[in-house]
FIKOLZA-1660 file (N, C-alpha, C; in steps of 0.1 Angstrom, whole numbers, plus 5000, padded with zeros to 4 digits):
% residues 151
   i   px   py   pz ch aa at
   1 0676 6585 6724  A  M  N
   1 0685 6597 6724  A  M CA
   1 0681 6605 6712  A  M  C
   2 0679 6599 6700  A  A  N
   2 0675 6606 6688  A  A CA
   2 0662 6614 6690  A  A  C
   3 0653 6607 6697  A  R  N
   3 0640 6614 6699  A  R CA
   3 0642 6626 6708  A  R  C
   4 0650 6625 6719  A  S  N
   4 0653 6636 6728  A  S CA
   4 0659 6648 6720  A  S  C
   5 0668 6644 6712  A  S  N
   5 0675 6654 6704  A  S CA
   5 0666 6661 6694  A  S  C
   6 0657 6654 6688  A  S  N
   6 0647 6659 6679  A  S CA
   6 0637 6668 6687  A  S  C
   7 0633 6665 6699  A  S  N
   7 0624 6673 6707  A  S CA
   7 0631 6686 6710  A  S  C
   8 0644 6685 6714  A  A  N
   8 0652 6697 6718  A  A CA
   8 0653 6707 6706  A  A  C
   9 0656 6701 6694  A  L  N
   9 0657 6709 6682  A  L CA
   9 0644 6716 6679  A  L  C
  10 0633 6708 6680  A  S  N
  10 0619 6714 6677  A  S CA
  10 0616 6725 6687  A  S  C
  11 0620 6723 6700  A  L  N
  11 0617 6734 6710  A  L CA
  11 0626 6746 6707  A  L  C
  12 0638 6744 6703  A  L  N
  12 0647 6755 6699  A  L CA
  12 0642 6762 6687  A  L  C
  13 0637 6755 6677  A  A  N
  13 0632 6761 6665  A  A CA
  13 0619 6770 6668  A  A  C
  14 0611 6765 6677  A  K  N
  14 0599 6772 6681  A  K CA
  14 0603 6785 6689  A  K  C
  15 0613 6784 6697  A  W  N
  15 0618 6795 6705  A  W CA
  15 0624 6806 6696  A  W  C
  16 0632 6801 6686  A  L  N
  16 0637 6811 6676  A  L CA
  16 0627 6818 6668  A  L  C
  17 0616 6810 6665  A  L  N
  17 0605 6816 6657  A  L CA
  17 0598 6827 6665  A  L  C
  18 0595 6824 6678  A  V  N
  18 0589 6834 6687  A  V CA
  18 0598 6846 6688  A  V  C
  19 0611 6844 6690  A  A  N
  19 0620 6855 6692  A  A CA
  19 0621 6864 6679  A  A  C
  20 0621 6857 6668  A  A  N
  20 0621 6865 6655  A  A CA
  20 0608 6873 6653  A  A  C
  21 0597 6867 6657  A  F  N
  21 0584 6874 6656  A  F CA
  21 0584 6886 6665  A  F  C
  22 0589 6884 6677  A  A  N
  22 0590 6895 6687  A  A CA
  22 0598 6906 6682  A  A  C
  23 0609 6903 6675  A  C  N
  23 0618 6913 6669  A  C CA
  23 0611 6921 6658  A  C  C
  24 0604 6914 6650  A  V  N
  24 0596 6920 6639  A  V CA
  24 0585 6930 6645  A  V  C
  25 0579 6925 6655  A  V  N
  25 0568 6934 6662  A  V CA
  25 0574 6947 6668  A  V  C
  26 0586 6945 6674  A  V  N
  26 0593 6957 6680  A  V CA
  26 0597 6966 6669  A  V  C
  27 0603 6961 6659  A  W  N
  27 0608 6969 6647  A  W CA
  27 0596 6976 6641  A  W  C
  28 0585 6969 6638  A  A  N
  28 0574 6975 6632  A  A CA
  28 0568 6987 6641  A  A  C
  29 0567 6984 6654  A  G  N
  29 0563 6995 6663  A  G CA
  29 0572 7007 6662  A  G  C
  30 0585 7005 6663  A  W  N
  30 0594 7016 6662  A  W CA
  30 0593 7023 6649  A  W  C
  31 0592 7016 6638  A  T  N
  31 0591 7022 6625  A  T CA
  31 0578 7030 6624  A  T  C
  32 0567 7025 6629  A  Y  N
  32 0554 7032 6628  A  Y CA
  32 0555 7045 6637  A  Y  C
  33 0561 7044 6649  A  S  N
  33 0562 7055 6658  A  S CA
  33 0571 7066 6651  A  S  C
  34 0582 7062 6646  A  R  N
  34 0591 7071 6639  A  R CA
  34 0584 7078 6627  A  R  C
  35 0577 7070 6619  A  T  N
  35 0570 7075 6608  A  T CA
  35 0559 7085 6612  A  T  C
  36 0552 7081 6622  A  A  N
  36 0541 7090 6627  A  A CA
  36 0547 7103 6632  A  A  C
  37 0558 7103 6639  A  K  N
  37 0565 7116 6643  A  K CA
  37 0569 7124 6632  A  K  C
  38 0575 7118 6622  A  V  N
  38 0580 7125 6610  A  V CA
  38 0568 7131 6602  A  V  C
  39 0557 7123 6601  A  Q  N
  39 0545 7128 6595  A  Q CA
  39 0539 7140 6602  A  Q  C
  40 0539 7139 6615  A  R  N
  40 0534 7150 6624  A  R CA
  40 0543 7163 6621  A  R  C
  41 0556 7161 6621  A  G  N
  41 0565 7172 6619  A  G CA
  41 0563 7178 6605  A  G  C
  42 0561 7169 6595  A  A  N
  42 0558 7174 6582  A  A CA
  42 0546 7183 6581  A  A  C
  43 0536 7179 6588  A  G  N
  43 0523 7187 6588  A  G CA
  43 0525 7200 6595  A  G  C
  44 0533 7200 6607  A  L  N
  44 0536 7212 6614  A  L CA
  44 0545 7222 6606  A  L  C
  45 0554 7216 6599  A  Y  N
  45 0563 7223 6590  A  Y CA
  45 0555 7230 6579  A  Y  C
  46 0546 7223 6573  A  A  N
  46 0538 7228 6562  A  A CA
  46 0530 7240 6567  A  A  C
  47 0525 7239 6579  A  E  N
  47 0516 7249 6585  A  E CA
  47 0523 7261 6590  A  E  C
  48 0535 7259 6596  A  H  N
  48 0542 7271 6602  A  H CA
  48 0555 7275 6596  A  H  C
  49 0561 7267 6587  A  C  N
  49 0574 7270 6583  A  C CA
  49 0575 7272 6568  A  C  C
  50 0567 7264 6560  A  A  N
  50 0569 7264 6546  A  A CA
  50 0567 7277 6539  A  A  C
  51 0559 7286 6544  A  T  N
  51 0556 7299 6538  A  T CA
  51 0570 7306 6535  A  T  C
  52 0578 7306 6545  A  C  N
  52 0591 7313 6544  A  C CA
  52 0603 7303 6539  A  C  C
  53 0603 7291 6544  A  H  N
  53 0614 7282 6542  A  H CA
  53 0612 7273 6530  A  H  C
  54 0600 7273 6524  A  G  N
  54 0597 7265 6512  A  G CA
  54 0591 7252 6515  A  G  C
  55 0581 7248 6507  A  A  N
  55 0574 7235 6508  A  A CA
  55 0584 7223 6507  A  A  C
  56 0595 7225 6500  A  Q  N
  56 0605 7215 6498  A  Q CA
  56 0617 7217 6506  A  Q  C
  57 0616 7226 6516  A  L  N
  57 0627 7230 6525  A  L CA
  57 0638 7238 6517  A  L  C
  58 0635 7244 6506  A  E  N
  58 0644 7250 6497  A  E CA
  58 0649 7264 6500  A  E  C
  59 0641 7270 6510  A  G  N
  59 0645 7284 6514  A  G CA
  59 0641 7294 6503  A  G  C
  60 0644 7306 6506  A  Q  N
  60 0641 7317 6496  A  Q CA
  60 0653 7319 6487  A  Q  C
  61 0651 7324 6475  A  P  N
  61 0662 7327 6466  A  P CA
  61 0672 7337 6472  A  P  C
  62 0684 7335 6469  A  D  N
  62 0695 7344 6474  A  D CA
  62 0695 7345 6489  A  D  C
  63 0693 7334 6496  A  W  N
  63 0692 7334 6510  A  W CA
  63 0704 7339 6517  A  W  C
  64 0715 7339 6510  A  Q  N
  64 0728 7344 6517  A  Q CA
  64 0731 7358 6514  A  Q  C
  65 0722 7365 6508  A  V  N
  65 0723 7380 6505  A  V CA
  65 0713 7388 6512  A  V  C
  66 0717 7397 6521  A  A  N
  66 0707 7405 6529  A  A CA
  66 0699 7414 6520  A  A  C
  67 0687 7416 6523  A  D  N
  67 0679 7426 6515  A  D CA
  67 0682 7440 6519  A  D  C
  68 0675 7450 6514  A  E  N
  68 0678 7464 6516  A  E CA
  68 0677 7468 6531  A  E  C
  69 0670 7461 6539  A  S  N
  69 0669 7464 6553  A  S CA
  69 0679 7456 6561  A  S  C
  70 0688 7448 6555  A  G  N
  70 0698 7441 6562  A  G CA
  70 0694 7427 6567  A  G  C
  71 0682 7423 6563  A  V  N
  71 0677 7410 6568  A  V CA
  71 0680 7399 6557  A  V  C
  72 0685 7388 6562  A  L  N
  72 0688 7377 6552  A  L CA
  72 0674 7370 6550  A  L  C
  73 0672 7366 6537  A  P  N
  73 0660 7358 6535  A  P CA
  73 0660 7344 6542  A  P  C
  74 0649 7338 6543  A  A  N
  74 0648 7325 6550  A  A CA
  74 0657 7315 6543  A  A  C
  75 0666 7308 6551  A  P  N
  75 0675 7298 6545  A  P CA
  75 0668 7285 6542  A  P  C
  76 0674 7277 6534  A  P  N
  76 0669 7263 6532  A  P CA
  76 0671 7254 6544  A  P  C
  77 0663 7245 6546  A  H  N
  77 0665 7235 6557  A  H CA
  77 0669 7221 6551  A  H  C
  78 0671 7221 6538  A  D  N
  78 0676 7208 6532  A  D CA
  78 0691 7208 6533  A  D  C
  79 0697 7198 6527  A  A  N
  79 0711 7196 6528  A  A CA
  79 0720 7208 6523  A  A  C
  80 0714 7216 6514  A  S  N
  80 0721 7227 6508  A  S CA
  80 0722 7239 6518  A  S  C
  81 0715 7239 6529  A  G  N
  81 0715 7250 6538  A  G CA
  81 0725 7248 6549  A  G  C
  82 0723 7255 6560  A  H  N
  82 0732 7255 6572  A  H CA
  82 0725 7250 6584  A  H  C
  83 0712 7246 6584  A  T  N
  83 0705 7242 6596  A  T CA
  83 0713 7231 6603  A  T  C
  84 0718 7221 6595  A  W  N
  84 0725 7210 6601  A  W CA
  84 0739 7214 6607  A  W  C
  85 0743 7226 6606  A  H  N
  85 0755 7231 6612  A  H CA
  85 0753 7234 6627  A  H  C
  86 0741 7234 6631  A  H  N
  86 0737 7238 6645  A  H CA
  86 0732 7226 6653  A  H  C
  87 0734 7227 6666  A  D  N
  87 0729 7216 6674  A  D CA
  87 0714 7219 6677  A  D  C
  88 0707 7208 6682  A  D  N
  88 0693 7209 6685  A  D CA
  88 0689 7220 6694  A  D  C
  89 0697 7222 6705  A  A  N
  89 0694 7233 6715  A  A CA
  89 0693 7246 6708  A  A  C
  90 0703 7249 6700  A  M  N
  90 0703 7262 6693  A  M CA
  90 0691 7263 6683  A  M  C
  91 0688 7253 6676  A  L  N
  91 0677 7253 6666  A  L CA
  91 0664 7255 6674  A  L  C
  92 0662 7247 6685  A  T  N
  92 0650 7248 6693  A  T CA
  92 0648 7263 6698  A  T  C
  93 0659 7268 6703  A  D  N
  93 0658 7282 6708  A  D CA
  93 0654 7292 6697  A  D  C
  94 0660 7290 6685  A  Y  N
  94 0658 7299 6674  A  Y CA
  94 0643 7298 6670  A  Y  C
  95 0637 7287 6671  A  I  N
  95 0623 7286 6667  A  I CA
  95 0614 7291 6679  A  I  C
  96 0618 7288 6691  A  R  N
  96 0610 7292 6703  A  R CA
  96 0611 7307 6705  A  R  C
  97 0622 7313 6705  A  W  N
  97 0624 7327 6709  A  W CA
  97 0625 7336 6697  A  W  C
  98 0627 7331 6685  A  G  N
  98 0629 7339 6674  A  G CA
  98 0644 7341 6671  A  G  C
  99 0648 7344 6659  A  G  N
  99 0662 7345 6655  A  G CA
  99 0669 7357 6662  A  G  C
 100 0662 7368 6662  A  Q  N
 100 0669 7380 6668  A  Q CA
 100 0672 7378 6682  A  Q  C
 101 0663 7373 6690  A  A  N
 101 0666 7371 6704  A  A CA
 101 0678 7362 6706  A  A  C
 102 0679 7351 6699  A  V  N
 102 0690 7342 6700  A  V CA
 102 0703 7348 6695  A  V  C
 103 0703 7355 6684  A  L  N
 103 0715 7362 6679  A  L CA
 103 0720 7372 6689  A  L  C
 104 0710 7380 6695  A  D  N
 104 0714 7390 6705  A  D CA
 104 0720 7383 6717  A  D  C
 105 0715 7372 6721  A  D  N
 105 0720 7365 6733  A  D CA
 105 0734 7359 6730  A  D  C
 106 0736 7356 6718  A  M  N
 106 0749 7351 6714  A  M CA
 106 0760 7362 6711  A  M  C
 107 0755 7374 6710  A  G  N
 107 0764 7385 6707  A  G CA
 107 0767 7386 6692  A  G  C
 108 0758 7381 6684  A  V  N
 108 0760 7381 6669  A  V CA
 108 0754 7394 6664  A  V  C
 109 0762 7402 6656  A  S  N
 109 0756 7414 6650  A  S CA
 109 0751 7411 6637  A  S  C
 110 0738 7407 6637  A  M  N
 110 0731 7403 6625  A  M CA
 110 0716 7406 6627  A  M  C
 111 0709 7409 6617  A  T  N
 111 0694 7411 6618  A  T CA
 111 0687 7398 6613  A  T  C
 112 0679 7392 6621  A  S  N
 112 0672 7380 6617  A  S CA
 112 0657 7384 6615  A  S  C
 113 0651 7378 6605  A  G  N
 113 0637 7380 6603  A  G CA
 113 0629 7368 6608  A  G  C
 114 0635 7359 6615  A  M  N
 114 0628 7347 6620  A  M CA
 114 0620 7351 6632  A  M  C
 115 0606 7349 6631  A  P  N
 115 0598 7352 6643  A  P CA
 115 0598 7342 6653  A  P  C
 116 0594 7345 6665  A  A  N
 116 0593 7335 6676  A  A CA
 116 0580 7327 6675  A  A  C
 117 0581 7314 6677  A  F  N
 117 0570 7305 6677  A  F CA
 117 0567 7299 6690  A  F  C
 118 0573 7304 6701  A  G  N
 118 0572 7298 6714  A  G CA
 118 0558 7299 6720  A  G  C
 119 0550 7308 6715  A  E  N
 119 0536 7310 6720  A  E CA
 119 0527 7301 6711  A  E  C
 120 0532 7296 6700  A  I  N
 120 0523 7288 6691  A  I CA
 120 0527 7273 6691  A  I  C
 121 0540 7270 6692  A  L  N
 121 0544 7256 6691  A  L CA
 121 0549 7251 6705  A  L  C
 122 0546 7239 6708  A  T  N
 122 0551 7233 6721  A  T CA
 122 0565 7228 6718  A  T  C
 123 0572 7224 6729  A  D  N
 123 0585 7218 6727  A  D CA
 123 0584 7205 6718  A  D  C
 124 0573 7197 6720  A  G  N
 124 0571 7185 6713  A  G CA
 124 0569 7189 6698  A  G  C
 125 0561 7199 6695  A  D  N
 125 0559 7204 6681  A  D CA
 125 0573 7207 6675  A  D  C
 126 0581 7215 6682  A  I  N
 126 0594 7219 6677  A  I CA
 126 0602 7207 6674  A  I  C
 127 0603 7197 6683  A  A  N
 127 0610 7185 6681  A  A CA
 127 0605 7177 6669  A  A  C
 128 0592 7177 6667  A  A  N
 128 0587 7170 6656  A  A CA
 128 0591 7177 6643  A  A  C
 129 0590 7190 6642  A  I  N
 129 0595 7197 6630  A  I CA
 129 0609 7195 6627  A  I  C
 130 0618 7195 6638  A  L  N
 130 0632 7192 6635  A  L CA
 130 0634 7178 6631  A  L  C
 131 0626 7169 6637  A  G  N
 131 0627 7155 6632  A  G CA
 131 0624 7153 6618  A  G  C
 132 0613 7160 6613  A  F  N
 132 0610 7160 6599  A  F CA
 132 0621 7165 6590  A  F  C
 133 0626 7177 6594  A  I  N
 133 0637 7183 6586  A  I CA
 133 0649 7174 6585  A  I  C
 134 0653 7168 6597  A  K  N
 134 0664 7159 6597  A  K CA
 134 0662 7146 6588  A  K  C
 135 0649 7142 6588  A  S  N
 135 0646 7130 6580  A  S CA
 135 0649 7132 6565  A  S  C
 136 0650 7144 6561  A  T  N
 136 0653 7146 6546  A  T CA
 136 0667 7147 6543  A  T  C
 137 0676 7148 6553  A  W  N
 137 0690 7149 6551  A  W CA
 137 0697 7135 6548  A  W  C
 138 0707 7136 6540  A  P  N
 138 0715 7123 6538  A  P CA
 138 0721 7119 6551  A  P  C
 139 0724 7106 6551  A  D  N
 139 0730 7100 6564  A  D CA
 139 0742 7107 6568  A  D  C
 140 0751 7111 6559  A  R  N
 140 0763 7118 6563  A  R CA
 140 0761 7131 6570  A  R  C
 141 0751 7138 6566  A  I  N
 141 0748 7151 6572  A  I CA
 141 0741 7149 6585  A  I  C
 142 0732 7139 6586  A  R  N
 142 0725 7136 6599  A  R CA
 142 0736 7132 6609  A  R  C
 143 0746 7125 6605  A  A  N
 143 0757 7120 6614  A  A CA
 143 0765 7132 6619  A  A  C
 144 0768 7142 6610  A  I  N
 144 0775 7154 6614  A  I CA
 144 0767 7162 6624  A  I  C
 145 0754 7164 6621  A  Q  N
 145 0746 7171 6630  A  Q CA
 145 0744 7164 6644  A  Q  C
 146 0743 7151 6643  A  A  N
 146 0742 7143 6656  A  A CA
 146 0754 7145 6665  A  A  C
 147 0766 7147 6659  A  E  N
 147 0778 7149 6666  A  E CA
 147 0778 7162 6673  A  E  C
 148 0771 7172 6667  A  R  N
 148 0770 7185 6673  A  R CA
 148 0761 7185 6686  A  R  C
 149 0753 7174 6687  A  N  N
 149 0744 7172 6698  A  N CA
 149 0750 7163 6708  A  N  C
 150 0763 7160 6706  A  G  N
 150 0770 7151 6716  A  G CA
 150 0768 7136 6713  A  G  C
 151 0763 7133 6702  A  G  N
 151 0761 7119 6699  A  G CA
 151 0763 7115 6685  A  G  C
% end
């Protein structure tokens, strides 16, 4: 009986070891995939967004004050800005169609200097950029923005 019990424990220990290893492999793959997507988004952000919104997502100075032509400077995308106040669909449209098209569609009387990137960036590119931006936000802000997306 002791031998049978010992064999069962040995088998259980081996099974638990295999299960733990499988969990580590899945976690590592998920982390690598997530990291690769964030890195891709960072590169796309640097190429297409940083000129206006800042290399550190800091936006332009006095971004809440319109210039002489009535256009607001590019806002920050870090936690100090308002990007996280919007859901992903609105942000994606803003990037794809440009700010003015989206504001006009919403009936908002404001002039936007945000150009359209729909001819340049794919939906996957836009999602990667947004993923990079979100990765810089504190957990609390990511959670608030996730609620705006229904989750």
